C-alpha positions as CSV (number, residue, x, y, z in Angstrom):
1,M,46.3,42.1,-67.2
2,G,48.2,45.5,-67.5
3,I,46.9,48.5,-69.3
4,E,48.7,47.8,-72.2
5,D,46.8,44.6,-72.6
6,L,43.5,46.2,-71.9
7,V,44.5,48.4,-74.7
8,K,45.0,46.0,-77.2
9,Q,42.1,44.3,-76.5
10,M,40.2,47.6,-77.0
11,Q,41.9,48.2,-80.5
12,G,41.2,44.6,-81.4
13,Q,44.7,43.2,-81.3
14,T,43.7,40.6,-79.4
15,S,40.7,38.2,-79.6
16,G,37.8,39.0,-77.3
17,G,38.0,42.9,-77.0
18,P,34.8,44.7,-77.4
19,S,34.1,46.9,-80.7
20,T,34.2,50.6,-80.5
21,D,33.2,50.6,-84.4
22,D,29.7,52.4,-83.4
23,V,31.5,55.3,-81.4
24,D,33.0,58.2,-83.6
25,P,36.7,58.4,-82.9
26,A,36.8,62.3,-83.5
27,H,34.1,62.7,-80.6
28,A,35.3,60.0,-78.2
29,S,39.1,61.3,-78.2
30,K,37.8,64.5,-77.2
31,F,36.5,62.6,-73.9
32,A,40.1,61.2,-72.6
33,G,40.8,63.9,-70.4
34,P,37.4,65.1,-69.1
35,L,36.3,61.4,-68.7
36,G,39.7,61.0,-67.0
37,D,39.1,63.5,-64.6
38,M,35.5,62.2,-63.8
39,L,36.5,58.6,-63.2
40,G,39.8,59.3,-61.9
41,G,40.2,58.2,-57.9
42,G,36.8,58.7,-56.1
43,G,35.0,59.5,-59.1
44,F,34.7,56.0,-60.2
45,T,33.2,55.0,-57.4
46,D,31.0,58.1,-57.2
47,I,29.8,57.3,-60.7
48,L,28.9,53.7,-60.5
49,G,27.1,54.9,-57.0
50,K,25.1,57.1,-58.7
51,L,24.2,54.7,-61.5
52,T,23.1,51.7,-59.1
53,G,21.2,54.4,-57.1
54,G,19.4,55.3,-60.3
55,G,18.1,52.1,-60.7
56,L,20.6,50.8,-63.0
57,G,22.7,48.1,-60.6
58,D,22.1,45.4,-63.1
59,T,23.4,47.5,-66.0
60,V,26.3,48.3,-63.8
61,K,27.1,45.0,-62.7
62,S,27.4,43.7,-66.3
63,W,29.8,46.3,-67.2
64,I,31.7,45.5,-64.2
65,G,31.4,41.7,-64.5
66,T,33.0,39.5,-67.1
67,G,30.1,38.9,-69.6
68,A,28.4,41.1,-72.0
69,N,27.7,44.6,-71.4
70,L,24.0,45.9,-71.2
71,P,23.5,49.4,-72.6
72,I,22.7,52.7,-71.5
73,S,20.7,55.2,-73.0
74,A,21.8,58.9,-73.6
75,D,18.4,60.0,-71.4
76,S,19.2,57.5,-68.7
77,L,22.7,59.0,-68.0
78,T,21.4,62.6,-68.1
79,S,18.5,61.7,-65.8
80,I,20.7,59.9,-63.3
81,L,24.0,62.3,-63.7
82,G,21.9,65.6,-64.3
83,T,21.7,68.1,-66.9
84,G,24.4,70.1,-65.2
85,F,26.9,67.4,-65.2
86,I,26.2,66.6,-68.9
87,G,26.2,70.5,-69.7
88,S,29.6,70.7,-67.9
89,L,31.1,67.8,-69.6
90,A,29.5,68.9,-73.2
91,A,31.5,72.2,-72.7
92,K,34.8,70.5,-71.9
93,V,34.5,68.4,-75.1
94,G,33.0,70.7,-77.2
95,L,30.0,68.9,-78.4
96,S,26.3,69.5,-77.8
97,H,24.4,68.3,-75.0
98,D,22.9,65.6,-77.1
99,Q,26.0,64.5,-78.7
100,T,28.0,64.5,-75.4
101,S,25.4,62.1,-73.7
102,G,25.4,59.9,-76.9
103,V,28.8,59.6,-76.7
104,L,29.1,58.8,-73.1
105,A,26.3,56.3,-73.5
106,K,28.8,54.3,-75.9
107,V,32.0,55.0,-74.2
108,L,31.4,54.5,-70.4
109,P,30.2,50.8,-70.7
110,K,33.1,50.2,-72.2
111,V,35.7,52.1,-70.4
112,I,34.5,50.4,-67.1
113,D,34.5,47.2,-68.5
114,Q,38.0,47.6,-69.4
115,L,39.0,49.2,-65.9
116,T,37.4,46.1,-64.1
117,P,39.2,43.0,-65.7
118,T,38.8,41.0,-62.9
119,G,34.9,41.4,-62.9
120,H,35.1,43.3,-59.5
121,A,34.7,46.9,-58.6
122,P,37.6,49.0,-56.8
123,A,36.4,48.3,-53.1
124,T,37.5,51.8,-51.9
125,P,38.1,55.4,-53.8
126,A,42.2,54.8,-53.2
127,A,41.8,51.5,-55.1
128,A,40.2,53.2,-58.0
129,P,42.1,53.9,-61.6
130,S,43.9,57.6,-61.4
131,S,42.7,59.9,-63.5
132,S,45.8,59.5,-66.0
133,S,45.2,55.7,-66.3
134,V,41.6,56.7,-67.3
135,T,42.8,59.4,-69.7
136,D,45.4,57.2,-71.5
137,L,43.0,54.0,-71.9
138,I,40.6,56.1,-73.6
139,G,42.8,58.2,-75.5
140,K,44.3,55.0,-76.8
141,M,41.2,53.2,-77.4
142,F,40.2,56.1,-80.0
143,S,43.5,57.1,-81.6
């Protein structure tokens, strides 16, 4: 399944795609570049490692796997990724700290789910998606 198929699923053009109805597109679209930078290359592996190491291994596995995605709270993301990380992201997207962690809690599971269509995380940072492919996916998800 290619990136175009993933985008079509995210937009609901084919069956089985997760809904993005609960995410404000105006807010989510601001995350395309910064989230692409965050998840591109080794960042993907780093974020998954931090979340898993922070006690959210089952949650992360649900995003990577082929079943339903477990939710994550904005508070959990802030606690694990740190207020500095969320604050930096907030500055890049032009939202408040709370808005940023809230949108990230809704968008991140969907993005990781779509970036792991086979149900497996990349084995190495080099095998992870590029920043541009993540940015393109997010941009198309919420355009």
